[in-house]
NURO-246559 format. One line per 2 residues: number of its first residue (from 0); for each residue y, z, x of C-alpha. Coordinates in Angstrom, 1 decimal. Each point is the difference from the previous one (the first is absolute). Example, Ala and Ser with C-alpha at 12.3 -4.5 7.8 and 13.67 -1.06 7.14 Angstrom:
NURO-246559
0) -4.5,7.8,12.3 ~ 3.4,-0.7,1.4
END
This chain:
NURO-246559
0) -62.9,33.1,45.9 ~ 1.9,3.0,-1.4
2) 1.8,2.3,2.3 ~ 0.2,3.5,-1.3
4) 2.0,2.7,1.7 ~ -1.3,3.8,-0.7
6) 3.0,2.5,0.3 ~ -1.6,3.6,0.5
8) 0.6,2.6,2.6 ~ -3.5,1.4,-0.2
10) -2.4,-1.9,2.2 ~ -3.0,0.5,-2.0
12) 1.6,-1.5,-3.1 ~ 1.1,-3.1,1.9
14) -3.5,-0.5,1.4 ~ -1.4,0.6,-3.4
16) 2.2,-2.6,-1.5 ~ -0.3,-2.4,2.9
18) -3.9,0.4,-0.5 ~ 0.0,-1.0,-3.3
20) 2.7,-2.8,-0.4 ~ -1.4,-1.5,3.2
22) -3.2,-0.3,-1.4 ~ 1.3,-1.5,-2.9
24) 1.2,-2.8,2.2 ~ 3.8,0.9,0.7
26) 1.9,0.2,3.2 ~ 1.1,3.9,0.4
28) 3.0,1.4,2.0 ~ 1.0,3.6,-0.2
30) 3.3,1.9,0.4 ~ 0.1,3.6,0.2
32) 3.1,0.4,-2.1 ~ 2.7,-1.5,-1.9
34) 2.1,-0.8,3.0 ~ -2.6,-1.6,2.2
36) -0.9,-2.0,-3.1 ~ 3.6,-1.5,-0.5
38) -0.2,-0.8,4.0 ~ -3.0,-2.0,-0.6
40) 1.4,-1.5,-3.0 ~ 3.0,-1.2,1.9
42) -2.2,-1.1,3.0 ~ -1.8,-2.5,-2.1
44) 1.0,-3.7,-0.1 ~ 0.7,-1.4,-3.6
46) -3.3,-2.0,0.6 ~ -2.2,3.1,0.6
48) 1.2,2.5,-2.5 ~ -2.0,2.8,-1.8
50) -2.0,-0.9,-3.1 ~ -0.2,3.8,-1.2
52) 1.0,3.4,1.1 ~ -2.1,3.0,-0.7
54) 2.4,3.1,0.4 ~ -0.6,3.7,0.2
56) 3.1,2.3,-1.6 ~ 0.1,3.0,2.4
58) 0.4,-1.2,3.4 ~ 2.5,1.3,3.2
60) 3.2,-1.8,0.7 ~ -0.1,-2.4,-3.1
62) -1.9,0.7,-3.3 ~ -1.8,-2.7,-2.1
64) 2.9,0.2,-2.5 ~ 2.5,-0.6,2.7
66) -1.8,-3.0,1.4 ~ -0.4,-1.7,-3.1
68) 3.5,0.3,-1.1 ~ 1.0,-1.5,3.7
70) -2.5,-2.4,-0.5 ~ 1.0,-1.6,-3.2
72) 3.7,0.0,1.3 ~ -1.2,-2.7,2.7
74) 1.4,-3.4,-0.8 ~ -1.5,-1.7,2.9
76) -3.5,0.9,-0.7 ~ -2.4,-1.2,-2.3
78) -0.9,2.8,-2.5 ~ -3.5,0.9,-0.4
80) -1.7,2.5,-2.5 ~ 0.1,3.7,0.8
82) -3.0,2.4,-0.7 ~ 0.9,3.8,0.4
84) -2.9,1.9,0.8 ~ 0.7,4.0,0.0
86) -1.9,3.3,-0.4 ~ 3.2,0.8,-2.4
88) -1.6,-0.3,-3.4 ~ 2.8,0.7,-2.5
90) 1.3,-2.5,-2.5 ~ 3.4,0.4,1.3
92) -1.3,-1.1,3.8 ~ -1.3,-3.4,-1.6
94) 3.5,-0.2,-1.9 ~ 1.8,0.5,3.3
96) -2.1,-2.5,1.7 ~ 0.9,-2.7,-2.6
98) 3.4,0.8,0.0 ~ 0.2,-0.5,3.8
100) -1.4,-3.4,-0.4 ~ -3.8,0.5,0.3
102) -2.3,-2.3,-2.3 ~ -2.8,2.7,-0.4
104) -1.0,3.5,0.9 ~ -3.8,1.3,0.7
106) -0.8,3.6,0.9 ~ -1.7,0.8,3.0
108) -3.0,0.0,1.2 ~ 0.0,-3.5,-1.8
110) -3.6,-1.2,-0.7 ~ -0.6,-3.1,2.3
112) -0.9,-2.0,-2.9 ~ 3.1,0.8,-2.0
114) 2.4,-0.4,3.4 ~ -1.7,-3.7,0.5
116) 0.5,-0.7,-3.7 ~ 3.6,1.1,-0.1
118) 0.7,-1.9,3.2 ~ -1.8,-3.1,-1.3
120) 2.1,-0.2,-2.9 ~ 3.5,0.5,1.4
122) -1.1,-2.6,2.7 ~ -1.2,-2.3,-3.0
124) -3.7,-0.3,2.2 ~ -2.2,-0.6,-2.9
126) -3.2,-0.3,2.0 ~ 0.8,3.4,1.4
128) 0.9,1.3,-3.2 ~ -3.1,-1.2,-1.6
130) -2.3,1.3,2.5 ~ 1.6,3.4,-0.1
132) -0.2,0.3,-3.8 ~ -3.7,-0.9,0.3
134) -0.4,2.7,2.6 ~ -1.0,-2.2,2.9
136) 1.8,0.4,3.3 ~ 1.2,-3.4,1.1
END
């Protein structure tokens, strides 16, 4: 089962993402900012890495861009795709996310189907991608 770390300072957003992605069949963990997310990444054993990160941009202590840059520097951690999800809707925000090392960028609030389909594609989960594309909940 794929493991996803949702990184967002808003509890309601974390619950929303946990529900949608969890219902698609993935195991979800949460962090309230980039610093806590890095601590969770470091605490994992090599055989239990995260398979995907769903990351907000604007957070206290460490924002999403900084988290992704720090994550990408880690040599001893398997690198997983990063989906940035933010209310920032300008082209430069998506470009900055890509420059930091993110794989894709969605604007909040992401529609459930879009969130699951994007996650499934990044995870290489063909069954979940097909269900999301067809509009069927997993």
